[in-house]
FIBAVO-459407 format. One record per residue: residue number from 0; residue in three letters; chain; x, y, z of N, C-alpha, C, O in turn. Coordinates in nm, 4 decimals. Atoms other than C-alpha are relative to their C-alpha. Layout:
N
k, r, c, n.x, n.y, n.z, ca.x, ca.y, ca.z, c.x, c.y, c.z, o.x, o.y, o.z
NUM, ALA, A, X, Y, Z, X, Y, Z, X, Y, Z, X, Y, Z $
...
END
This chain:
80
k, r, c, n.x, n.y, n.z, ca.x, ca.y, ca.z, c.x, c.y, c.z, o.x, o.y, o.z
0, ALA, A, 0.0235, -0.0180, 0.1420, 8.2356, 9.5394, 9.5248, 0.1186, -0.0476, -0.0782, 0.2296, -0.0573, -0.0259 $
1, THR, A, -0.1122, 0.0510, 0.0845, 8.4415, 9.4097, 9.2309, -0.0086, 0.0766, -0.1299, -0.1132, 0.1274, -0.1703 $
2, ALA, A, -0.0132, -0.0587, 0.1323, 8.5641, 9.5507, 8.9044, 0.1014, -0.0879, -0.0732, 0.1740, -0.1660, -0.0117 $
3, SER, A, -0.1021, 0.0757, 0.0743, 8.7710, 9.4015, 8.6255, 0.0309, 0.0697, -0.1279, -0.0472, 0.1530, -0.1739 $
4, ASP, A, -0.0340, -0.0474, 0.1334, 8.9478, 9.4869, 8.3054, 0.0593, -0.1224, -0.0722, 0.0405, -0.2347, -0.0254 $
5, SER, A, -0.0506, 0.1197, 0.0809, 9.1239, 9.2620, 8.0473, 0.1082, -0.0793, 0.0661, 0.1370, -0.1923, 0.0266 $
6, LYS, A, -0.1089, 0.0697, -0.0681, 9.4056, 9.1759, 8.2895, -0.0228, -0.0334, 0.1430, 0.0288, -0.1335, 0.1927 $
7, TYR, A, 0.0086, 0.0127, -0.1430, 9.2965, 9.2126, 8.6447, -0.1426, 0.0052, 0.0554, -0.2333, 0.0639, -0.0037 $
8, LYS, A, 0.1211, -0.0091, -0.0779, 9.0172, 9.1619, 8.8955, 0.0295, 0.0820, 0.1205, 0.1329, 0.0611, 0.1840 $
9, TYR, A, -0.0153, -0.0914, -0.1108, 8.9769, 9.4277, 9.1622, -0.1079, -0.0216, 0.1042, -0.2264, -0.0114, 0.0726 $
10, THR, A, 0.0935, 0.0169, -0.1109, 8.8133, 9.3599, 9.4994, 0.0075, 0.1273, 0.0834, 0.1126, 0.1607, 0.1380 $
11, VAL, A, 0.0034, -0.1336, -0.0571, 8.7073, 9.6900, 9.6492, -0.0809, 0.0043, 0.1339, -0.1946, -0.0420, 0.1430 $
12, THR, A, 0.0717, -0.0304, -0.1239, 8.6199, 9.7820, 10.0064, 0.0249, 0.1455, 0.0260, 0.1303, 0.1982, -0.0097 $
13, TYR, A, -0.0202, -0.1407, -0.0359, 8.5676, 10.1355, 10.1315, -0.0850, 0.0388, 0.1182, -0.1807, -0.0298, 0.1540 $
14, GLN, A, 0.0679, -0.0529, -0.1185, 8.4517, 10.3395, 10.4286, -0.0430, 0.1448, -0.0302, 0.0309, 0.2242, -0.0882 $
15, VAL, A, 0.0568, -0.1358, 0.0145, 8.2285, 10.6492, 10.4266, -0.0403, 0.0448, 0.1361, -0.0924, -0.0330, 0.2161 $
16, SER, A, 0.0393, -0.0532, -0.1305, 8.1736, 10.8769, 10.7206, -0.1501, 0.0052, 0.0075, -0.2148, 0.0324, -0.0936 $
17, SER, A, 0.1447, 0.0009, -0.0120, 7.8210, 10.8566, 10.8541, -0.0604, 0.1363, 0.0105, -0.1775, 0.1547, -0.0229 $
18, SER, A, 0.0544, -0.1299, -0.0172, 7.7848, 11.2219, 10.9287, -0.0174, 0.0858, -0.1243, -0.1184, 0.1548, -0.1381 $
19, ASP, A, 0.0096, -0.0825, 0.1131, 7.8590, 11.3868, 10.5968, 0.0255, -0.0749, -0.1287, 0.0518, -0.0109, -0.2306 $
20, LYS, A, -0.0186, 0.0812, 0.1121, 7.8967, 11.0965, 10.3547, 0.1301, 0.0290, -0.0758, 0.1315, 0.0262, -0.1989 $
21, THR, A, -0.1360, -0.0247, 0.0604, 8.2649, 11.1763, 10.2861, 0.0677, -0.1371, -0.0094, 0.0561, -0.2201, 0.0808 $
22, LEU, A, -0.0781, 0.1209, 0.0176, 8.4792, 10.8975, 10.1517, 0.1198, 0.0098, 0.0916, 0.1989, 0.1037, 0.0831 $
23, GLU, A, -0.1144, 0.0019, -0.0958, 8.7259, 10.8074, 10.4268, 0.1205, -0.0848, -0.0523, 0.2365, -0.0440, -0.0462 $
24, SER, A, -0.1113, 0.0832, 0.0505, 8.9231, 10.5234, 10.2743, -0.0516, -0.0996, -0.1018, -0.1699, -0.1337, -0.1060 $
25, VAL, A, 0.0267, 0.1013, 0.1050, 8.9396, 10.2767, 9.9845, 0.1127, -0.0995, 0.0065, 0.2286, -0.0600, 0.0185 $
26, ASN, A, -0.0971, 0.1127, 0.0094, 9.1204, 9.9423, 9.9743, -0.0332, -0.0891, -0.1122, -0.1467, -0.1361, -0.1202 $
27, VAL, A, 0.0244, 0.0796, 0.1104, 9.1602, 9.7447, 9.6577, 0.1024, -0.1113, -0.0082, 0.2225, -0.0843, -0.0082 $
28, SER, A, -0.0877, 0.1158, 0.0196, 9.3082, 9.3999, 9.6232, -0.0057, -0.0375, -0.1514, -0.1128, -0.0439, -0.2117 $
29, VAL, A, -0.0092, 0.0200, 0.1470, 9.4302, 9.3183, 9.2677, 0.0475, -0.1458, -0.0202, 0.1438, -0.1907, 0.0419 $
30, ASN, A, -0.0420, 0.1384, 0.0370, 9.4495, 8.9635, 9.1226, -0.0054, -0.0085, -0.1509, -0.0820, 0.0609, -0.2179 $
31, ASP, A, -0.0072, 0.0292, 0.1394, 9.5405, 8.8329, 8.7790, -0.1298, -0.0702, -0.0409, -0.1727, -0.1667, 0.0223 $
32, ILE, A, 0.1291, 0.0607, 0.0350, 9.2183, 8.7547, 8.5924, 0.0166, -0.1399, -0.0588, -0.0793, -0.2172, -0.0572 $
33, SER, A, -0.0178, 0.1304, 0.0596, 9.3693, 8.4490, 8.4227, 0.0139, -0.1160, 0.1002, -0.0406, -0.2245, 0.0802 $
34, ASP, A, -0.0280, 0.1075, -0.0999, 9.4846, 8.2516, 8.7294, -0.0258, 0.0423, 0.1416, 0.0080, -0.0336, 0.2324 $
35, ASN, A, 0.0369, -0.0529, -0.1251, 9.3654, 8.4607, 9.0220, 0.1232, 0.0206, 0.0936, 0.1073, 0.0334, 0.2149 $
36, SER, A, -0.1219, -0.0203, -0.0792, 9.7280, 8.5046, 9.1390, 0.0011, 0.1509, 0.0540, -0.0437, 0.2439, -0.0131 $
37, TYR, A, -0.0107, -0.1349, -0.0622, 9.7909, 8.8046, 9.3730, 0.0960, 0.0932, -0.0770, 0.2105, 0.0577, -0.1047 $
38, ILE, A, -0.0843, -0.0984, 0.0736, 9.9231, 9.1110, 9.1904, 0.0379, 0.1131, 0.0962, 0.1528, 0.1573, 0.0942 $
39, GLY, A, -0.0348, -0.1066, -0.0906, 9.9052, 9.3783, 9.4599, -0.1180, 0.0543, 0.0778, -0.2266, -0.0036, 0.0785 $
40, ASN, A, 0.1028, -0.0663, -0.0836, 9.7079, 9.6101, 9.6860, 0.0147, 0.1553, -0.0182, 0.1240, 0.2098, -0.0334 $
41, MET, A, -0.0008, -0.1435, 0.0033, 9.6072, 9.9729, 9.6675, -0.0866, 0.0537, 0.1063, -0.1888, -0.0062, 0.1397 $
42, ASN, A, 0.0877, -0.0644, -0.0972, 9.4711, 10.2051, 9.9271, 0.0111, 0.1500, -0.0069, 0.1122, 0.2071, -0.0478 $
43, TYR, A, 0.0186, -0.1442, -0.0008, 9.3555, 10.5599, 9.9627, -0.0544, 0.0396, 0.1334, -0.1455, -0.0234, 0.1871 $
44, ASN, A, 0.0428, -0.0530, -0.1308, 9.3164, 10.7601, 10.2810, -0.0365, 0.1453, -0.0256, 0.0458, 0.2244, -0.0718 $
45, TYR, A, 0.0469, -0.1366, 0.0319, 9.1075, 11.0759, 10.2543, 0.0682, 0.1050, 0.0954, 0.1024, 0.2151, 0.0523 $
46, SER, A, -0.0491, -0.1020, -0.0973, 9.2425, 11.2476, 10.5704, 0.1355, 0.0513, -0.0331, 0.1613, 0.1684, -0.0055 $
47, ASN, A, -0.1313, -0.0524, 0.0379, 9.6014, 11.2728, 10.4412, 0.0184, -0.0053, -0.1510, 0.1285, 0.0185, -0.2006 $
48, LYS, A, -0.0016, -0.0064, 0.1472, 9.5138, 11.2428, 10.0686, 0.1083, -0.0901, -0.0596, 0.1643, -0.0586, -0.1646 $
49, ASN, A, -0.1044, 0.0922, 0.0529, 9.7555, 10.9511, 10.0214, -0.0582, -0.1122, -0.0743, -0.1563, -0.1732, -0.0317 $
50, LYS, A, 0.0302, 0.1201, 0.0792, 9.7289, 10.6888, 9.7515, 0.1220, -0.0851, 0.0080, 0.2318, -0.0340, -0.0141 $
51, ASN, A, -0.1160, 0.0911, -0.0044, 9.9557, 10.3867, 9.7937, -0.0360, -0.1198, -0.0892, -0.1482, -0.1705, -0.0899 $
52, ILE, A, 0.0082, 0.1153, 0.0871, 10.0110, 10.1113, 9.5449, 0.1205, -0.0875, 0.0347, 0.2352, -0.0430, 0.0302 $
53, SER, A, -0.1013, 0.0983, -0.0201, 10.2031, 9.7975, 9.6349, -0.0279, -0.1154, -0.0912, -0.1321, -0.1795, -0.0775 $
54, ALA, A, 0.0244, 0.0982, 0.0953, 10.2418, 9.5530, 9.3524, 0.1305, -0.0770, -0.0300, 0.2415, -0.0282, -0.0085 $
55, ASN, A, -0.1176, 0.0805, 0.0354, 10.4700, 9.2728, 9.2364, 0.0623, 0.0431, -0.1274, 0.0029, 0.1232, -0.1996 $
56, ASP, A, -0.0737, -0.0431, 0.1154, 10.7235, 9.3102, 8.9610, -0.0701, -0.0207, -0.1334, -0.0407, 0.0495, -0.2301 $
57, THR, A, 0.0709, 0.0258, 0.1297, 10.4891, 9.1670, 8.6913, -0.1175, 0.0910, -0.0231, -0.1754, 0.0898, -0.1318 $
58, ALA, A, 0.1223, -0.0856, 0.0074, 10.2127, 9.4209, 8.7574, 0.0218, 0.1132, -0.1066, 0.1290, 0.1718, -0.1220 $
59, ASP, A, 0.0109, -0.1137, 0.0925, 10.1150, 9.6702, 8.4904, -0.0451, 0.1241, 0.0761, -0.1648, 0.1518, 0.0844 $
60, ILE, A, 0.0266, -0.1096, -0.0948, 10.1338, 9.9749, 8.7142, -0.0898, 0.1070, -0.0609, -0.1777, 0.1598, 0.0072 $
61, ASP, A, 0.0857, -0.1000, 0.0694, 9.9792, 10.2142, 8.4577, -0.1460, -0.0489, -0.0030, -0.2367, 0.0294, 0.0254 $
62, THR, A, 0.1331, 0.0572, 0.0052, 9.6767, 9.9857, 8.4171, -0.0719, 0.0078, 0.1398, -0.1832, 0.0587, 0.1535 $
63, ILE, A, 0.0648, 0.0024, -0.1305, 9.6129, 9.9365, 8.7892, -0.0156, 0.1369, 0.0626, -0.1112, 0.1607, 0.1363 $
64, SER, A, 0.0098, -0.1342, -0.0477, 9.6786, 10.2965, 8.8715, -0.1181, 0.0759, -0.0627, -0.1875, 0.1508, 0.0061 $
65, ALA, A, 0.1147, -0.0633, 0.0684, 9.4244, 10.4166, 8.6144, -0.1290, -0.0571, 0.0544, -0.2247, 0.0171, 0.0768 $
66, MET, A, 0.1223, 0.0566, -0.0530, 9.1683, 10.1718, 8.7437, -0.0254, 0.0496, 0.1406, -0.1397, 0.0733, 0.1795 $
67, PHE, A, 0.0163, -0.0490, -0.1448, 9.2325, 10.2857, 9.1045, -0.0623, 0.1358, -0.0026, -0.1577, 0.1607, 0.0711 $
68, THR, A, 0.0583, -0.1345, 0.0114, 9.1626, 10.6460, 9.0077, -0.1486, -0.0075, -0.0427, -0.2313, 0.0645, 0.0132 $
69, SER, A, 0.1353, 0.0171, 0.0436, 8.8448, 10.5385, 8.8268, -0.0873, -0.0562, 0.1133, -0.2006, -0.0108, 0.1291 $
70, ILE, A, 0.0779, 0.0528, -0.1148, 8.7248, 10.3381, 9.1298, -0.0253, 0.1094, 0.1001, -0.1385, 0.1225, 0.1466 $
71, ILE, A, 0.0159, -0.1075, -0.1001, 8.7786, 10.6317, 9.3646, -0.0951, 0.1024, -0.0554, -0.1835, 0.1478, 0.0171 $
72, ASP, A, 0.0913, -0.1002, 0.0631, 8.6057, 10.8728, 9.1219, -0.1438, -0.0547, 0.0037, -0.2364, 0.0185, 0.0386 $
73, GLU, A, 0.1356, 0.0564, 0.0038, 8.3072, 10.6353, 9.0865, -0.0632, -0.0040, 0.1402, -0.1811, 0.0272, 0.1565 $
74, ILE, A, 0.0553, -0.0032, -0.1399, 8.2671, 10.5964, 9.4660, -0.0384, 0.1394, 0.0377, -0.1466, 0.1610, 0.0924 $
75, LYS, A, 0.0267, -0.1412, -0.0376, 8.2882, 10.9735, 9.5136, -0.1308, 0.0548, -0.0674, -0.2139, 0.1221, -0.0064 $
76, SER, A, 0.1156, -0.0510, 0.0782, 8.0321, 11.0441, 9.2382, -0.1306, -0.0598, 0.0539, -0.2351, 0.0046, 0.0447 $
77, GLY, A, 0.1205, 0.0582, -0.0611, 7.7845, 10.8054, 9.4086, -0.0335, 0.0587, 0.1305, -0.1459, 0.0387, 0.1764 $
78, LEU, A, 0.0228, -0.0616, -0.1287, 7.8166, 10.9981, 9.7339, -0.0621, 0.1376, -0.0116, -0.1190, 0.1857, 0.0864 $
79, SER, A, 0.0455, -0.1356, 0.0108, 7.7169, 11.3379, 9.5957, -0.1438, 0.0093, -0.0480, -0.1971, 0.1193, -0.0622 $
END
Protein backbone atom coordinates (compact mmCIF):
# COMPACT_ATOMS: atom_id res chain seq x y z
CA ALA A 1 0.00 0.00 0.00
CA THR A 2 1.08 3.60 -0.41
CA ALA A 3 0.22 6.89 1.21
CA SER A 4 1.44 10.42 0.67
CA ASP A 5 1.31 13.93 2.05
CA SER A 6 2.62 17.22 0.69
CA LYS A 7 6.26 16.23 1.34
CA TYR A 8 6.62 12.47 1.31
CA LYS A 9 5.52 9.20 -0.27
CA TYR A 10 5.13 6.26 2.11
CA THR A 11 5.37 2.66 0.91
CA VAL A 12 3.71 0.41 3.48
CA THR A 13 4.01 -3.32 4.10
CA TYR A 14 2.55 -5.10 7.11
CA GLN A 15 1.91 -8.55 8.54
CA VAL A 16 -1.20 -9.77 10.33
CA SER A 17 -1.46 -13.00 12.30
CA SER A 18 -3.71 -15.51 10.59
CA SER A 19 -5.28 -16.81 13.80
CA ASP A 20 -6.69 -13.69 15.41
CA LYS A 21 -6.09 -10.94 12.85
CA THR A 22 -3.67 -9.10 15.12
CA LEU A 23 -1.29 -6.65 13.56
CA GLU A 24 2.19 -8.15 13.96
CA SER A 25 4.42 -5.64 12.19
CA VAL A 26 4.46 -2.60 9.93
CA ASN A 27 7.31 -1.38 7.74
CA VAL A 28 7.20 1.97 5.97
CA SER A 29 9.75 3.29 3.50
CA VAL A 30 9.72 7.09 3.13
CA ASN A 31 10.75 8.95 -0.03
CA ASP A 32 10.71 12.64 -0.94
CA ILE A 33 7.70 13.29 -3.15
CA SER A 34 9.53 15.80 -5.38
CA ASP A 35 12.52 13.70 -6.45
CA ASN A 36 11.83 10.25 -4.92
CA SER A 37 15.03 10.43 -2.86
CA TYR A 38 15.25 8.16 0.18
CA ILE A 39 14.27 9.89 3.42
CA GLY A 40 14.08 7.01 5.87
CA ASN A 41 12.36 3.92 7.19
CA MET A 42 9.92 3.29 10.01
CA ASN A 43 8.88 0.02 11.57
CA TYR A 44 6.56 -1.18 14.29
CA ASN A 45 6.65 -4.52 16.08
CA TYR A 46 3.51 -5.52 17.97
CA SER A 47 5.13 -8.14 20.23
CA ASN A 48 7.41 -5.62 21.94
CA LYS A 49 5.36 -2.49 21.14
CA ASN A 50 8.41 -0.79 19.60
CA LYS A 51 8.24 1.95 17.00
CA ASN A 52 11.51 2.77 15.26
CA ILE A 53 12.19 5.67 12.94
CA SER A 54 15.42 5.94 11.02
CA ALA A 55 15.65 9.08 8.88
CA ASN A 56 18.24 11.30 7.29
CA ASP A 57 19.09 14.78 8.60
CA THR A 58 16.74 16.55 6.18
CA ALA A 59 13.65 14.61 7.29
CA ASP A 60 10.74 16.36 8.95
CA ILE A 61 10.47 13.93 11.86
CA ASP A 62 7.21 15.38 13.19
CA THR A 63 5.52 14.91 9.83
CA ILE A 64 6.69 11.36 9.24
CA SER A 65 6.03 10.34 12.83
CA ALA A 66 2.44 11.64 12.65
CA MET A 67 1.89 9.80 9.37
CA PHE A 68 3.35 6.61 10.85
CA THR A 69 0.87 6.74 13.73
CA SER A 70 -1.97 7.35 11.26
CA ILE A 71 -0.91 4.41 9.10
CA ILE A 72 -0.80 2.04 12.10
CA ASP A 73 -4.18 3.27 13.34
CA GLU A 74 -5.76 2.83 9.90
CA ILE A 75 -4.45 -0.72 9.56
CA LYS A 76 -5.68 -1.62 13.06
CA SER A 77 -9.14 -0.16 12.41
CA GLY A 78 -9.45 -2.29 9.28
CA LEU A 79 -8.77 -5.43 11.31
CA SER A 80 -11.56 -4.98 13.85
